[in-house]
C-alpha positions as CSV (number, residue, x, y, z in Angstrom):
1,M,-166.0,20.2,-115.7
2,K,-165.6,23.7,-114.4
3,T,-163.9,24.0,-111.1
4,P,-166.0,25.3,-108.3
5,G,-165.9,29.0,-107.9
6,I,-166.8,31.4,-105.1
7,I,-170.0,32.6,-106.8
8,D,-171.3,29.0,-107.1
9,G,-170.4,28.4,-103.5
10,L,-172.3,31.5,-102.5
11,I,-175.4,30.5,-104.4
12,L,-175.2,27.0,-103.0
13,A,-174.8,28.4,-99.4
14,F,-177.8,30.6,-99.9
15,V,-180.0,27.7,-101.3
16,I,-178.9,25.3,-98.4
17,S,-179.6,27.9,-95.7
18,L,-182.9,29.0,-97.3
19,G,-183.9,25.3,-97.4
20,A,-183.0,24.9,-93.8
21,G,-185.0,27.9,-92.8
22,A,-188.0,26.7,-94.8
23,A,-187.7,23.2,-93.2
24,N,-187.5,24.7,-89.8
25,L,-190.6,26.8,-90.5
26,V,-192.7,24.1,-92.1
27,L,-191.7,21.1,-90.0
28,G,-190.7,22.8,-86.8
29,G,-194.1,22.2,-85.2
30,F,-194.4,18.6,-86.2
31,I,-191.0,17.2,-85.7
32,G,-188.7,17.5,-82.6
33,Y,-185.7,19.8,-83.0
34,G,-183.1,17.1,-82.7
35,T,-184.8,15.1,-85.5
36,L,-185.3,18.2,-87.7
37,F,-181.6,19.1,-87.2
38,N,-180.6,15.6,-88.2
39,L,-182.7,15.7,-91.4
40,V,-181.6,19.2,-92.3
41,L,-177.9,18.2,-91.7
42,L,-178.3,15.1,-93.9
43,A,-180.0,17.0,-96.6
44,A,-177.4,19.8,-96.6
45,A,-174.6,17.3,-96.7
46,L,-176.1,15.4,-99.5
47,T,-176.7,18.5,-101.5
48,Y,-173.2,19.7,-101.1
49,L,-171.7,16.2,-102.0
50,L,-173.9,16.0,-105.2
51,Y,-172.6,19.7,-106.1
52,L,-169.0,18.4,-105.6
53,F,-169.5,15.4,-107.7
54,K,-171.1,17.5,-110.5
55,R,-168.1,19.9,-110.4
56,S,-165.4,17.2,-110.3
57,S,-163.8,15.9,-113.4
58,A,-163.1,12.5,-111.9
59,R,-165.7,9.9,-112.8
60,V,-164.3,7.0,-110.7
61,G,-165.7,6.1,-107.3
62,R,-168.7,8.4,-107.1
63,V,-171.1,5.6,-106.4
64,V,-168.9,4.1,-103.8
65,M,-168.4,7.5,-102.1
66,L,-172.2,8.1,-102.1
67,A,-172.7,4.6,-100.7
68,A,-170.1,5.2,-98.0
69,W,-171.9,8.4,-97.1
70,A,-175.2,6.8,-96.9
71,T,-173.9,4.0,-94.8
72,L,-172.3,6.5,-92.4
73,S,-175.4,8.6,-92.2
74,L,-177.7,5.6,-91.7
75,A,-175.3,4.3,-89.0
76,C,-175.4,7.6,-87.2
77,W,-179.1,7.7,-87.5
78,F,-179.8,4.2,-86.1
79,F,-177.2,4.3,-83.4
80,E,-178.4,7.7,-82.3
81,V,-175.0,9.4,-82.5
82,H,-174.9,12.8,-80.8
83,L,-175.6,15.8,-83.1
84,F,-172.3,17.3,-82.5
85,E,-170.5,14.2,-83.6
86,Q,-172.7,13.9,-86.6
87,V,-171.8,17.4,-87.6
88,L,-168.1,16.5,-87.3
89,L,-168.5,13.3,-89.3
90,Q,-170.4,15.1,-92.1
91,A,-167.9,17.8,-92.2
92,G,-165.1,15.3,-92.3
93,F,-166.7,13.5,-95.2
94,I,-167.1,16.7,-97.1
95,W,-163.3,17.3,-96.5
96,L,-162.5,13.7,-97.6
97,V,-164.4,14.0,-100.9
98,R,-162.8,17.4,-101.6
99,A,-159.3,16.0,-100.8
100,L,-159.8,13.0,-103.0
101,Y,-161.6,14.7,-105.9
102,F,-160.0,18.1,-106.1
103,H,-156.6,18.3,-104.5
104,G,-153.5,16.6,-105.7
105,T,-151.1,17.4,-102.9
106,L,-151.1,16.8,-99.2
107,F,-150.5,20.5,-98.6
108,A,-153.7,21.5,-100.5
109,A,-155.6,18.9,-98.5
110,A,-154.3,20.3,-95.3
111,L,-155.4,23.8,-96.4
112,D,-158.8,22.5,-97.1
113,F,-158.9,20.8,-93.7
114,G,-158.2,24.2,-92.2
115,L,-161.0,25.7,-94.3
116,V,-163.5,23.0,-93.0
117,S,-162.3,23.7,-89.5
118,A,-162.9,27.4,-89.9
119,G,-166.3,26.7,-91.3
120,L,-167.2,24.6,-88.3
121,A,-166.1,27.4,-86.0
122,A,-168.2,30.0,-87.9
123,G,-171.2,27.7,-88.0
124,A,-170.9,27.0,-84.2
125,W,-170.5,30.7,-83.5
126,A,-173.7,31.5,-85.5
127,M,-175.6,28.7,-83.8
128,V,-174.6,29.9,-80.4
129,N,-175.3,33.5,-81.1
130,T,-178.5,33.3,-83.1
131,G,-179.9,29.8,-82.3
132,S,-180.8,29.6,-86.0
133,L,-179.9,26.4,-87.9
134,A,-180.1,28.4,-91.3
135,A,-177.6,30.9,-90.0
136,A,-175.2,28.2,-88.9
137,L,-175.5,26.4,-92.2
138,W,-175.0,29.8,-94.1
139,S,-171.9,30.5,-92.1
140,F,-170.4,27.0,-92.7
141,F,-171.1,26.9,-96.3
142,L,-170.0,30.6,-96.8
143,I,-166.6,29.6,-95.6
144,Q,-166.7,26.5,-97.8
145,S,-167.2,28.5,-100.9
146,L,-163.6,29.7,-100.6
147,F,-162.2,26.1,-101.3
148,G,-162.1,26.8,-105.0
149,W,-159.1,29.2,-104.4
150,I,-157.0,26.6,-102.8
151,P,-154.0,26.3,-105.2
152,D,-153.6,23.0,-107.0
153,L,-149.8,22.7,-107.0
154,S,-149.8,19.2,-108.4
155,R,-150.7,20.5,-111.9
156,K,-147.7,22.7,-111.9
157,Q,-145.4,19.9,-110.8
158,R,-146.8,17.5,-113.3
159,G,-146.4,20.1,-116.2
160,E,-142.9,20.8,-115.3
161,S,-141.8,17.2,-115.3
162,Y,-143.4,16.5,-118.7
163,R,-141.6,19.4,-120.3
164,G,-138.3,18.5,-118.9
165,Q,-135.6,15.9,-119.8
166,S,-138.0,13.0,-119.2
167,D,-139.4,13.3,-122.9
168,Y,-135.8,13.2,-124.3
169,S,-134.8,10.2,-122.2
170,A,-138.0,8.3,-122.9
171,F,-137.4,8.8,-126.6
172,Q,-133.8,7.6,-126.3
173,S,-135.0,4.6,-124.4
174,A,-137.6,3.7,-127.0
175,H,-135.2,4.4,-129.9
176,R,-132.7,1.9,-128.4
177,V,-135.4,-0.7,-127.9
178,A,-136.4,-0.3,-131.5
179,L,-132.8,-0.6,-132.8
180,D,-132.3,-3.8,-130.8
181,A,-135.4,-5.3,-132.2
182,V,-134.4,-4.4,-135.7
183,R,-130.9,-6.0,-135.1
184,K,-132.4,-9.2,-133.8
185,L,-134.7,-9.5,-136.8
186,T,-131.9,-8.8,-139.3
187,Q,-129.3,-11.2,-137.8
188,P,-129.4,-14.8,-139.1
């Protein structure tokens, strides 16, 4: 699969914030603000997670991660976790999925954690200054669109180790094993 790019992230941020604005406009008079915020937060997180799974080349564990996200989200809903804590949990889950599916080193995962933290700060700033949920989600996901630029250092390290002396020593080891096997077969 193609790794996520900044243009894809910008389009996704626009779609999510547009959906949040539309939901606020349509459902704002019927549903309380806290419940509406909850629903929009869950829809935005699910949309972003599905985007990440679509862009990931790893096929293992997707169902487990979606089930874990659904369990976490339902537990927050039923136990009436505060909205601030739900935002932190959803952002942490987004970071966890990106760390597991896109980053091969601890350094890259730490950079991604910093990116999620900066996105949370931008979203909080937009929410405080505008009072708009759509602006807060736009700010958060706008920052998240940069995660495709985090360098994947593990690919470079793996490539260097394969081209080095390990190929030669692996061949020598296999050659010795084959010679020993031929000697055992030919001895009476």
